[in-house]
C-alpha positions as CSV (number, residue, x, y, z in Angstrom):
1,X,13.8,-7.4,-6.3
2,X,12.3,-9.7,-8.8
3,X,9.6,-9.3,-11.4
4,X,8.1,-11.3,-14.2
5,X,5.0,-10.9,-16.3
6,X,2.9,-13.1,-13.9
7,X,4.5,-12.6,-10.5
8,X,4.4,-9.6,-8.1
9,X,7.4,-7.5,-7.4
10,X,8.8,-8.7,-4.1
11,X,11.4,-7.4,-1.6
12,X,13.6,-9.5,0.7
13,X,13.2,-8.7,4.4
14,X,15.3,-11.0,6.4
15,X,14.1,-14.5,5.8
16,X,10.8,-13.6,4.2
17,X,9.7,-12.1,0.9
18,X,7.0,-9.4,0.8
19,X,4.8,-8.5,-2.1
20,X,5.0,-4.9,-3.3
21,X,1.9,-3.3,-4.8
22,X,1.5,-0.7,-7.5
23,X,-0.4,2.5,-6.9
24,X,-3.2,1.1,-9.0
25,X,-3.4,-2.0,-6.9
26,X,-3.5,0.0,-3.7
27,X,-6.1,2.4,-5.2
28,X,-8.3,-0.6,-6.0
29,X,-8.2,-1.8,-2.4
30,X,-9.2,1.6,-1.1
31,X,-11.5,2.4,-4.0
32,X,-9.7,5.7,-4.7
33,X,-7.8,7.1,-7.7
34,X,-4.2,6.1,-8.0
35,X,-3.2,9.8,-7.7
36,X,-4.7,9.8,-4.2
37,X,-2.4,7.0,-3.3
38,X,0.5,9.0,-4.6
39,X,-0.6,12.0,-2.5
40,X,-0.8,9.8,0.6
41,X,2.7,8.6,0.0
42,X,4.0,12.2,-0.5
43,X,2.3,13.2,2.7
44,X,3.8,10.3,4.7
45,X,0.5,8.6,5.4
46,X,1.7,5.5,3.5
47,X,5.3,4.4,3.1
48,X,6.6,3.6,-0.3
49,X,9.6,2.2,-2.0
50,X,11.0,3.6,-5.3
51,X,12.0,1.2,-8.0
52,X,15.2,1.8,-10.0
53,X,12.9,3.4,-12.7
54,X,11.5,5.8,-10.1
55,X,8.1,4.2,-9.7
56,X,6.4,3.9,-6.3
57,X,5.7,0.5,-4.8
58,X,3.9,-0.2,-1.5
59,X,4.5,-3.0,1.0
60,X,1.4,-5.2,1.0
61,X,1.5,-5.7,4.8
62,X,1.5,-1.9,5.4
63,X,-1.3,-1.3,3.0
64,X,-3.5,-4.1,4.5
65,X,-2.7,-2.8,8.0
66,X,-3.9,0.7,7.1
67,X,-6.9,-0.7,5.4
68,X,-7.8,-2.8,8.4
69,X,-7.3,0.2,10.7
70,X,-9.5,2.5,8.6
71,X,-12.2,-0.2,8.2
72,X,-12.3,-0.8,11.9
73,X,-12.6,2.9,12.6
74,X,-15.4,3.2,10.1
75,X,-17.4,0.3,11.6
76,X,-17.4,1.7,15.1
77,X,-20.0,4.4,15.7
78,X,-18.8,7.7,17.0
79,X,-20.2,8.5,20.4
80,X,-20.4,12.2,21.2
81,X,-21.1,13.5,24.7
């Protein structure tokens, strides 16, 4: 993993590098409190990685996938019989 003051934390996955997001960044995307993001991770709803310092980080692709799924579900009307 690498980090600098101006670049995101990344993780190597085979030949590609993936950006890792902080709980605050994830919270901003979902418009929820960062503690909600931590609860989602604890409940297994969203996978997380722990840094050597014990902080949670989230794979950007997984976060954006969940956001896309929830956005798609929210835009389709519920049809009840």
